C-alpha positions in Angstrom: 14.2 8.5 37.8 11.6 8.2 40.7 13.3 11.2 42.5 12.7 13.3 39.3 9.1 12.1 39.1 8.5 13.0 42.7 9.8 16.5 42.1 7.5 16.9 39.0 4.5 15.7 41.0 5.3 18.1 43.8 5.6 21.0 41.4 2.3 20.1 39.7 0.6 19.9 43.1 2.1 23.3 44.1 0.9 25.0 41.0 -2.6 23.4 41.2 -2.9 24.7 44.8 -1.6 28.1 43.9 -4.0 28.5 41.0 -6.9 27.2 43.2 -6.1 29.6 46.0 -5.8 32.5 43.5 -9.2 31.6 42.0 -10.7 31.4 45.5 -9.4 34.9 46.3 -10.6 36.4 43.0 -14.0 34.9 43.6 -14.3 36.7 46.9 -13.4 33.7 49.2 -11.7 35.9 51.8 -14.5 38.4 51.8 -17.0 35.5 52.3 -15.0 34.3 55.3 -14.9 37.7 56.9 -18.4 38.8 55.8 -20.6 35.7 55.5 -23.8 37.7 55.8 -23.5 40.1 52.9 -26.3 38.1 51.2 -29.0 39.3 53.6 -29.2 42.7 51.8 -31.5 41.0 49.2 -33.7 39.3 51.8 -37.5 39.6 51.2 -39.5 41.9 53.4 -40.7 40.2 56.6 -38.9 37.0 55.9 -36.7 35.4 58.7 -33.0 35.8 58.2 -30.2 33.5 59.1 -26.8 34.9 60.0 -23.5 33.0 60.2 -20.6 33.8 62.5 -17.6 35.4 60.8 -14.0 34.1 61.3 -13.8 36.2 64.5 -16.9 34.4 65.9 -19.1 37.5 65.6 -22.4 38.0 63.9 -22.0 41.0 61.6 -24.3 42.0 58.8 -25.1 45.0 56.6 -28.3 46.9 57.5 -29.8 50.4 57.5 -30.7 53.1 60.0 -33.1 55.7 58.7 -32.5 54.5 55.2 -28.7 54.9 55.4 -26.4 51.8 55.0 -24.5 50.7 58.1 -22.5 47.7 59.3 -24.1 46.0 62.3 -22.3 43.9 64.9 -25.1 42.0 66.8 -24.5 42.5 70.5 -26.9 41.0 73.0 -25.0 42.7 75.8 -25.8 46.1 74.5 -29.0 47.7 75.8 -29.6 49.9 72.8 -28.6 50.2 69.2 -25.3 51.9 69.9 -24.0 54.2 67.2 -20.7 56.0 67.1 -21.3 59.7 67.7 -19.4 60.7 64.5 -22.1 58.9 62.5 -25.1 60.9 64.0 -25.3 63.6 61.3 -25.0 61.2 58.4 -27.9 59.1 59.9 -30.0 62.2 60.6 -29.9 61.6 64.4 -30.4 64.2 67.1 -28.8 63.6 70.5 -31.4 63.5 73.3 -30.8 63.4 77.0 -27.4 62.6 78.4 -26.9 59.1 79.7 -24.2 57.0 81.2 -23.4 53.5 79.8 -21.5 50.6 81.3 -19.3 49.2 78.5 -16.6 46.6 78.2 -14.2 49.6 78.4 -15.8 51.1 81.5 -18.4 53.7 82.2 -18.9 56.3 79.4 -21.1 59.3 78.8 -23.3 59.4 75.7 -26.7 60.5 74.6 -30.0 58.7 73.9 -31.6 59.1 70.5 -34.7 57.8 68.6 -34.1 55.8 65.4 -37.0 56.2 63.0 -36.3 52.9 61.3 -33.8 50.1 61.7 -33.6 47.3 59.1 -31.7 44.1 58.9 -32.3 42.0 55.8 -36.1 41.8 55.3 -36.7 42.8 59.0 -37.7 46.4 59.4 -38.7 48.0 62.7 -39.7 51.6 63.4 -39.2 53.8 66.4 -36.2 52.0 68.0 -34.3 53.5 71.0 -30.7 54.1 70.2 -27.6 55.7 71.9 -24.8 57.9 70.6 -21.5 56.8 71.9 -18.5 59.1 71.6 -16.1 56.3 72.6 -16.8 54.2 69.5 -14.3 55.2 66.8 -14.9 52.8 64.0 -18.0 52.6 61.8 -19.6 49.5 63.3 -23.0 49.9 64.9 -23.8 47.6 67.8 -27.2 46.1 67.2 -28.4 45.9 70.8 -31.4 44.6 72.6 -33.7 47.6 71.9 -33.9 46.0 68.4 -33.2 42.4 69.1 -35.8 42.1 71.9 -38.5 42.7 69.3 -37.5 39.5 67.4 -37.6 35.8 67.9 -33.9 34.6 68.1 -32.6 31.1 67.8 -28.9 30.3 67.9 -27.7 26.9 66.9 -24.6 25.5 65.2 -22.9 28.8 64.6 -26.0 30.3 63.0 -28.5 32.9 64.4 -32.0 32.9 63.0 -34.0 36.1 63.4 -37.6 36.5 62.7 -40.5 38.8 63.6 -42.7 37.1 66.1 -46.1 35.8 65.0 -48.9 38.0 66.2 -51.8 36.1 67.5 
């Protein structure tokens, strides 16, 4: 009899876990693991934002360039806000002078460009230097130091807090 009871208990545990996992997935659990910063879209203007690392260990967040939505990958190793060249027209960007960039994949040729406005959550900065990179094939924009240098940054415990410095 106890063998039968153990089988029933095991089956009940299995079904409870299966239903719990299904509910978690339906509620966006996987998306929250992969995109833990989707909430910053609704951040108040000028308020500091706190980003959490995704499962890959990166800080990614939705933002805007010249009013158009983009997905940012925060990259303190990037000199500029680096944009895949194929996104230039959509974002209303004009290539400027040709420049060479040292990347993780070697030295590549691209073009400098001026971004009228870059926003991340409630942080909005005008006239940010950017670069157009033909070697970038996905739709992720590297949010580099031409934007990040204008902010106060604090990284602790897997979170990055960004705020506009106090003037004064």
